[in-house]
ZAMARGU-4260 file (C-alpha; in steps of 0.2 Angstrom, whole numbers, plus 5000, padded with zeros to 4 digits):
<rodrens>
0) 5000/5000/5000 | 5007/5017/4995 | 5013/5030/5008 | 4999/5041/5015 | 5004/5059/5011
5) 4999/5076/5019 | 4993/5089/5006 | 5009/5099/5008 | 5020/5083/5005 | 5009/5078/4990
10) 5011/5096/4983 | 5030/5096/4984 | 5032/5078/4978 | 5021/5082/4963 | 5032/5097/4959
15) 5047/5085/4960 | 5039/5073/4948 | 5037/5087/4936 | 5056/5089/4937 | 5070/5088/4950
20) 5072/5104/4960 | 5081/5111/4974 | 5071/5120/4989 | 5073/5137/4983 | 5067/5133/4965
25) 5051/5124/4974 | 5048/5141/4983 | 5049/5150/4966 | 5036/5138/4958 | 5024/5139/4972
30) 5025/5158/4972 | 5024/5159/4953 | 5009/5148/4952 | 4999/5156/4966 | 4999/5139/4976
35) 4999/5148/4993 | 4981/5151/4990 | 4977/5133/4991 | 4992/5125/5000 | 4999/5127/5017
40) 5017/5127/5013 | 5028/5141/5020 | 5045/5144/5013 | 5053/5139/5030 | 5044/5122/5029
45) 5050/5117/5012 | 5066/5109/5018 | 5058/5101/5033 | 5046/5093/5021 | 5059/5088/5009
50) 5069/5080/5023 | 5053/5070/5028 | 5050/5064/5011 | 5069/5059/5009 | 5068/5050/5026
55) 5053/5040/5020 | 5062/5035/5004 | 5050/5045/4993 | 5063/5057/4986 | 5082/5056/4985
60) 5096/5069/4983 | 5101/5068/4965 | 5116/5081/4966 | 5117/5099/4968 | 5112/5114/4957
65) 5123/5115/4943 | 5123/5096/4941 | 5108/5086/4934 | 5104/5100/4922 | 5098/5112/4936
70) 5107/5129/4934 | 5116/5135/4949 | 5113/5153/4955 | 5124/5157/4970 | 5129/5143/4981
75) 5125/5125/4976 | 5109/5118/4983 | 5104/5100/4985 | 5092/5094/4971 | 5079/5082/4975
80) 5069/5070/4963 | 5056/5057/4967 | 5061/5038/4969 | 5050/5024/4962 | 5040/5023/4978
85) 5038/5042/4978 | 5031/5041/4960 | 5019/5028/4966 | 5014/5037/4982 | 5012/5053/4972
90) 5000/5045/4959 | 4990/5036/4973 | 4989/5052/4983 | 4984/5063/4968 | 4970/5050/4963
95) 4964/5050/4981 | 4964/5069/4983 | 4954/5070/4967 | 4941/5057/4971 | 4938/5060/4989
100) 4926/5074/4995 | 4932/5081/5011 | 4924/5094/5022 | 4929/5112/5022 | 4927/5124/5036
105) 4925/5141/5029 | 4923/5155/5042 | 4909/5163/5032 | 4898/5149/5037 | 4901/5153/5055
110) 4897/5171/5052 | 4881/5166/5043 | 4876/5155/5057 | 4878/5170/5069 | 4870/5183/5058
115) 4855/5186/5069 | 4866/5196/5081 | 4872/5208/5067 | 4862/5223/5064 | 4854/5223/5046
120) 4864/5238/5040 | 4880/5230/5046 | 4876/5214/5038 | 4873/5222/5021 | 4889/5231/5023
125) 4898/5215/5027 | 4890/5206/5012 | 4895/5221/5001 | 4914/5220/5007 | 4913/5201/5003
130) 4907/5205/4986 | 4921/5217/4983 | 4934/5205/4989 | 4927/5191/4978 | 4927/5202/4963
135) 4945/5207/4967 | 4951/5189/4970 | 4943/5184/4953 | 4952/5197/4944 | 4968/5192/4952
140) 4966/5174/4948 | 4962/5178/4930 | 4977/5189/4929 | 4989/5176/4937 | 4983/5162/4926
145) 4997/5158/4913 | 4990/5157/4896 | 5003/5144/4890 | 5002/5133/4905 | 5000/5115/4904
150) 4982/5108/4905 | 4984/5102/4923 | 4990/5120/4929 | 4975/5128/4919 | 4964/5116/4928
155) 4969/5122/4945 | 4965/5140/4940 | 4949/5135/4932 | 4943/5126/4947 | 4948/5141/4958
160) 4938/5153/4947 | 4923/5142/4946 | 4923/5141/4965 | 4924/5160/4967 | 4911/5163/4953
165) 4899/5151/4962 | 4901/5160/4978 | 4899/5177/4969 | 4883/5170/4961 | 4876/5164/4978
170) 4881/5181/4986 | 4872/5191/4973 | 4856/5181/4976 | 4858/5181/4995 | 4861/5200/4995
175) 4845/5202/4985 | 4836/5193/4998 | 4843/5204/5012 | 4837/5220/5005
</rodrens>
């Protein structure tokens, strides 16, 4: 049975399946793709996670930057690549993540559950602020989506946009009911 991976481990392992990378390069990809919006990987945790994956035999050090086709910038850095068990664990983890519905706990639901204590004018103002924030976020995601990205990267942006647009549609209907 393949290794069980946390979402952060699966994310890093997937980036290494794309191509061997060092920790700083992983950080650059996470930032460039806007992955911080849906992953809980801080810059300081990348090397910790790489060490965990290495200790479990899912990745191995394949050299240093400048070797293995990864250009060196500054001091040499350890480059990691998935092992055969790492490839299996990544495939199984990705399939499981796609197939399994998991509960989410958005704070907005807590606010909605407690809205009777909010004066009506403040509720309308809060809903308006949320609508503005949604519109801004939708514009940011659209602007960040790389037009020439591979299908799997575009799927991430498309999913995010559809989620945001669904909330935007719900909010427009709900705000109409609150008038």
